[in-house]
C-alpha positions as CSV (number, residue, x, y, z in Angstrom):
1,M,-64.7,-27.9,144.8
2,R,-67.5,-26.5,146.9
3,S,-71.0,-27.7,145.4
4,R,-73.5,-25.0,144.6
5,Q,-75.9,-24.2,147.1
6,P,-79.7,-23.8,146.1
7,T,-80.4,-20.4,145.5
8,A,-83.7,-18.2,144.9
9,T,-84.3,-17.7,141.2
10,A,-86.5,-15.8,139.0
11,F,-88.4,-18.6,137.2
12,S,-91.7,-19.9,137.9
13,T,-93.3,-22.5,136.0
14,S,-96.7,-24.2,135.1
15,T,-95.2,-27.9,134.1
16,S,-92.0,-29.4,134.4
17,D,-91.7,-30.4,130.7
18,P,-90.9,-27.5,128.1
19,G,-91.9,-29.6,125.4
20,R,-95.4,-30.2,126.6
21,P,-98.4,-28.3,124.9
22,G,-99.6,-25.9,127.8
23,Y,-96.3,-25.2,129.2
24,R,-95.6,-21.7,130.5
25,A,-92.6,-20.1,132.4
26,E,-92.2,-16.7,133.5
27,L,-88.8,-15.1,134.3
28,E,-88.6,-11.9,136.3
29,L,-85.7,-9.7,135.1
30,G,-86.1,-6.4,137.1
31,P,-87.4,-3.9,134.8
32,V,-88.7,-6.6,132.2
33,R,-90.2,-9.9,132.1
34,L,-89.9,-12.9,130.1
35,S,-92.6,-15.4,129.3
36,V,-92.1,-19.0,127.4
37,L,-95.0,-20.5,126.1
38,R,-95.8,-24.1,124.3
39,L,-99.0,-23.8,122.7
40,P,-101.9,-24.7,123.1
41,A,-102.1,-22.3,126.0
42,P,-104.6,-19.8,127.2
43,S,-104.0,-17.4,124.6
44,S,-104.5,-14.2,126.9
45,L,-101.1,-15.6,128.7
46,L,-99.3,-14.3,125.6
47,A,-100.4,-10.8,126.1
48,R,-100.1,-10.8,129.9
49,S,-98.0,-8.2,131.5
50,G,-97.1,-6.8,134.8
51,D,-97.2,-3.2,133.2
52,P,-100.2,-2.3,131.0
53,R,-98.0,-0.2,128.8
54,A,-95.4,-2.6,128.3
55,W,-94.3,-3.1,124.5
56,R,-94.2,-7.1,123.9
57,L,-91.4,-8.4,121.6
58,V,-92.6,-12.0,120.7
59,L,-89.8,-14.7,119.2
60,V,-91.1,-17.9,117.8
61,S,-88.7,-20.6,118.2
62,D,-91.1,-23.4,116.9
63,G,-94.0,-22.8,114.5
64,P,-95.7,-21.5,112.9
65,L,-97.8,-19.0,115.0
66,T,-100.8,-17.1,114.1
67,L,-101.4,-13.8,116.2
68,R,-104.7,-12.2,115.7
69,R,-106.1,-8.6,116.3
70,R,-109.1,-6.8,115.1
71,S,-107.6,-5.8,112.0
72,G,-106.3,-8.9,111.0
73,A,-104.0,-11.8,111.5
74,I,-100.2,-12.3,110.7
75,R,-98.5,-15.5,110.5
76,L,-95.0,-15.9,112.0
77,E,-92.7,-18.6,111.0
78,P,-89.7,-20.1,113.4
79,G,-87.1,-17.3,114.0
80,Q,-89.0,-14.3,113.3
81,L,-89.4,-11.6,116.0
82,V,-92.3,-9.1,116.1
83,L,-93.3,-5.9,117.9
84,W,-96.7,-5.5,119.9
85,D,-97.8,-2.2,121.2
86,P,-99.4,-2.1,124.7
87,W,-102.7,-0.7,123.6
88,E,-103.7,-3.6,121.4
89,P,-105.0,-6.9,122.8
90,F,-104.3,-10.2,120.5
91,D,-104.3,-13.8,120.7
92,A,-102.2,-16.6,119.5
93,A,-103.0,-20.0,118.0
94,A,-100.9,-22.8,116.4
95,A,-101.0,-22.1,112.5
96,D,-100.3,-25.8,111.9
97,R,-101.7,-28.2,114.6
98,A,-99.1,-31.1,113.9
99,R,-96.3,-28.4,115.2
100,P,-97.3,-26.9,118.5
101,P,-95.7,-23.6,118.5
102,R,-93.0,-22.6,121.1
103,A,-92.8,-18.7,121.7
104,M,-91.1,-16.2,124.1
105,V,-92.5,-12.7,124.9
106,L,-90.3,-9.9,126.2
107,H,-92.4,-7.4,128.1
108,L,-90.7,-4.0,128.1
109,P,-91.8,-0.9,129.8
110,G,-92.2,1.6,127.2
111,S,-90.3,4.3,129.6
112,A,-87.1,2.0,129.3
113,L,-87.1,2.4,125.8
114,S,-85.1,5.5,124.5
115,L,-86.7,5.2,121.0
116,P,-89.6,7.4,119.8
117,H,-92.8,5.7,120.8
118,H,-94.6,7.0,117.2
119,A,-91.4,5.5,115.5
120,L,-92.1,2.3,117.4
121,R,-95.9,2.1,116.4
122,G,-94.6,1.9,112.9
123,L,-92.9,-1.6,113.5
124,V,-96.1,-3.0,115.1
125,A,-97.0,-6.4,113.5
126,R,-94.4,-6.7,111.0
127,P,-92.4,-9.7,111.3
128,V,-88.6,-9.4,111.2
129,P,-86.4,-12.4,110.5
130,S,-83.5,-13.0,113.0
131,D,-80.8,-14.5,111.1
132,A,-78.3,-11.4,111.2
133,G,-77.4,-8.5,113.0
134,P,-78.6,-7.4,116.3
135,A,-82.1,-9.2,115.8
136,A,-79.7,-12.5,116.0
137,L,-78.1,-11.4,118.8
138,L,-81.4,-10.6,120.7
139,A,-82.8,-13.9,119.6
140,R,-79.8,-16.0,121.1
141,F,-80.2,-14.2,124.3
142,L,-83.8,-14.9,124.8
143,E,-83.2,-18.5,123.6
144,G,-80.2,-18.7,126.0
145,L,-82.4,-17.4,128.9
146,A,-85.2,-19.7,128.3
147,G,-82.9,-23.0,127.9
148,P,-83.1,-25.8,130.3
149,A,-79.5,-24.6,131.5
150,A,-80.6,-21.2,132.4
151,A,-80.5,-20.2,136.1
152,V,-80.5,-16.6,136.9
153,D,-80.1,-15.8,140.3
154,I,-82.3,-13.1,141.8
155,P,-79.6,-10.8,142.6
156,Q,-78.3,-10.9,139.0
157,A,-81.6,-10.8,137.4
158,T,-82.2,-7.0,137.1
159,W,-78.6,-6.8,135.4
160,V,-79.8,-9.5,133.1
161,G,-82.9,-7.4,132.7
162,R,-81.1,-4.4,131.6
163,A,-79.2,-6.3,129.4
164,A,-82.4,-7.5,127.5
165,V,-83.7,-3.8,127.3
166,D,-80.1,-2.8,125.5
167,L,-80.6,-5.7,123.1
168,A,-84.1,-5.0,122.2
169,V,-83.2,-1.1,121.8
170,A,-80.3,-2.3,119.4
171,F,-82.6,-4.4,117.6
172,L,-85.6,-1.9,117.2
173,S,-83.2,0.8,116.2
174,S,-81.7,-1.4,113.2
175,V,-85.1,-1.6,111.7
176,T,-85.1,0.8,108.7
177,D,-88.2,3.0,109.8
178,V,-87.0,3.7,113.2
179,L,-83.2,4.7,111.9
180,D,-85.2,6.9,109.5
181,D,-87.2,8.4,111.9
182,A,-84.2,9.0,114.1
183,T,-81.9,10.5,111.2
184,R,-84.5,13.5,110.7
185,L,-83.8,15.1,114.3
186,P,-80.5,13.5,115.4
187,R,-80.0,16.1,117.9
188,Q,-83.2,16.0,119.8
189,V,-83.3,12.2,119.9
190,A,-79.7,12.0,121.1
191,L,-80.6,14.7,123.8
192,L,-83.7,13.4,124.8
193,G,-81.7,9.8,125.3
194,E,-79.2,11.6,127.3
195,I,-82.0,12.9,129.4
196,K,-83.7,10.0,130.1
197,T,-80.4,8.3,131.2
198,Y,-79.7,11.3,133.7
199,I,-83.2,10.8,135.3
200,D,-82.9,7.2,135.6
201,R,-79.3,7.8,137.4
202,N,-80.9,10.5,139.9
203,L,-84.1,8.9,140.6
204,S,-83.2,8.7,144.4
205,D,-83.0,12.4,144.6
206,P,-86.4,13.8,145.9
207,D,-85.3,17.2,144.3
208,L,-85.5,16.0,140.9
209,S,-87.7,18.3,138.8
210,P,-88.1,19.9,135.3
211,T,-86.0,23.0,136.7
212,T,-83.2,20.5,137.8
213,I,-83.2,18.4,134.8
214,A,-83.2,21.4,132.5
215,A,-80.5,23.0,134.4
216,A,-78.1,20.2,134.3
217,H,-78.4,20.0,130.5
218,H,-78.4,23.6,129.9
219,I,-81.8,24.0,128.3
220,S,-84.8,25.8,129.2
221,V,-87.8,24.2,131.0
222,R,-90.1,24.8,128.1
223,Y,-87.6,23.1,125.6
224,L,-87.4,20.1,128.3
225,H,-91.1,19.8,128.0
226,H,-91.2,20.0,124.3
227,L,-88.8,17.2,123.9
228,F,-91.1,15.0,125.8
229,R,-94.1,16.1,124.2
230,Q,-92.5,15.1,120.7
231,D,-92.2,11.8,122.6
232,E,-95.6,11.9,123.7
233,Q,-94.7,11.7,127.2
234,T,-94.5,14.1,130.1
235,V,-91.5,14.8,132.4
236,G,-93.0,14.2,135.4
237,G,-95.0,11.1,134.1
238,F,-91.8,9.8,132.9
239,V,-89.9,10.3,136.3
240,R,-93.1,8.9,138.2
241,E,-93.0,5.8,135.7
242,R,-89.4,4.9,136.3
243,R,-89.6,5.5,140.0
244,L,-92.6,3.0,140.4
245,E,-90.9,0.6,138.0
246,R,-87.9,0.5,140.3
247,C,-89.8,0.0,143.4
248,R,-91.8,-2.6,141.6
249,A,-88.5,-4.7,141.1
250,D,-87.5,-4.1,144.7
251,L,-90.6,-5.3,146.2
252,T,-90.3,-8.8,144.3
253,N,-86.7,-9.3,145.1
254,P,-86.6,-11.7,148.0
255,C,-83.0,-10.3,148.9
256,L,-85.0,-7.2,150.2
257,A,-87.5,-9.1,151.9
258,G,-86.3,-7.6,155.2
259,Q,-86.5,-3.9,153.9
260,S,-89.6,-2.0,155.2
261,M,-91.8,-0.2,152.4
262,S,-90.7,3.3,153.5
263,A,-87.1,2.2,153.0
264,I,-87.8,1.0,149.3
265,R,-89.9,4.1,148.5
266,A,-87.7,6.5,149.9
267,R,-84.7,4.9,147.8
268,W,-86.4,5.8,144.6
269,G,-87.4,9.4,145.6
270,F,-90.9,8.7,147.2
271,Q,-90.9,10.9,150.3
272,D,-94.8,10.5,151.2
273,A,-96.2,7.2,151.7
274,A,-99.8,8.5,150.8
275,V,-98.5,9.8,147.5
276,F,-96.4,6.6,146.7
277,N,-99.4,4.2,147.7
278,R,-101.7,6.4,145.3
279,A,-99.5,6.3,142.4
280,F,-98.6,2.6,143.0
281,K,-102.1,1.6,143.1
282,K,-103.1,3.6,139.9
283,E,-100.2,2.5,137.9
284,Y,-100.9,-1.3,138.8
285,G,-104.4,-1.7,140.2
286,I,-103.3,-2.9,143.9
287,T,-101.3,-1.6,146.6
288,P,-97.5,-2.1,147.3
289,G,-98.3,-4.4,150.1
290,E,-100.5,-6.6,148.1
291,Y,-98.3,-6.7,145.2
292,R,-95.3,-7.6,147.3
293,R,-97.4,-10.4,148.8
294,R,-99.0,-11.7,145.5
295,E,-95.4,-11.6,143.7
296,G,-93.5,-12.8,146.6
297,V,-95.4,-16.3,146.0
298,R,-93.8,-16.5,142.4
299,V,-90.4,-16.7,143.5
300,A,-89.3,-20.4,143.7
301,V,-86.4,-22.1,145.4
302,R,-84.3,-24.6,143.6
């Protein structure tokens, strides 16, 4: 039997003991990031995300945990999930000093979620038990990723991240308010989901535009823009965000370290280097080259 060779993984940790207060681990999974924390730890870490517009799903595995925001505080018991929006900062603290809480935070880019943003906001700061249904599946998946036996190799990380997105969407859509919202205009919601899937599959096409997208779905450009406005987005903004997310994931992939910046941006539909550099810096605050160097040091080999 061949022994397993050391391989690049997506984990980076602050300490080697997951049970020690202050422990923090980050798992890069392509479009998403999973943070694993044992409080007390710097509370701002709980809110941190590489994407300033990322929704955050918090799962408490040991607790209880208190999350504080400007409008008040909520208490989370072990096994509960809660959604937090991208625009409101929060901090965390142990609700019981005798029981240092452990939490997992899944950072989800808004453009990766096919659910209406105004419906998602109705779920913010509302604890949900994870004892059954999609909530239980999501919780077990996250626990497995955060467990001591987990080892996600970089080449598989993006696929695991997409599975995390799918489970998160299944969980969120199972919550009553989202279902109620979706059933009001089922055709529009379904069509918007189809359009977003089409866009994801055609990001490499430099000619992808509202005109080509509308034609592929046999609707007018005006109606296409209407669908995205209903979801508080724009067509061009969504396409740009998805392309940038794919570029960002490739820039942190050690398997693509030998690929030039121009090859990566062109693969995802950016034909002009200056346009790409400006868009990337506006989105993430640093240039693509700086981001690649900064994120590269996070990759551990074990």
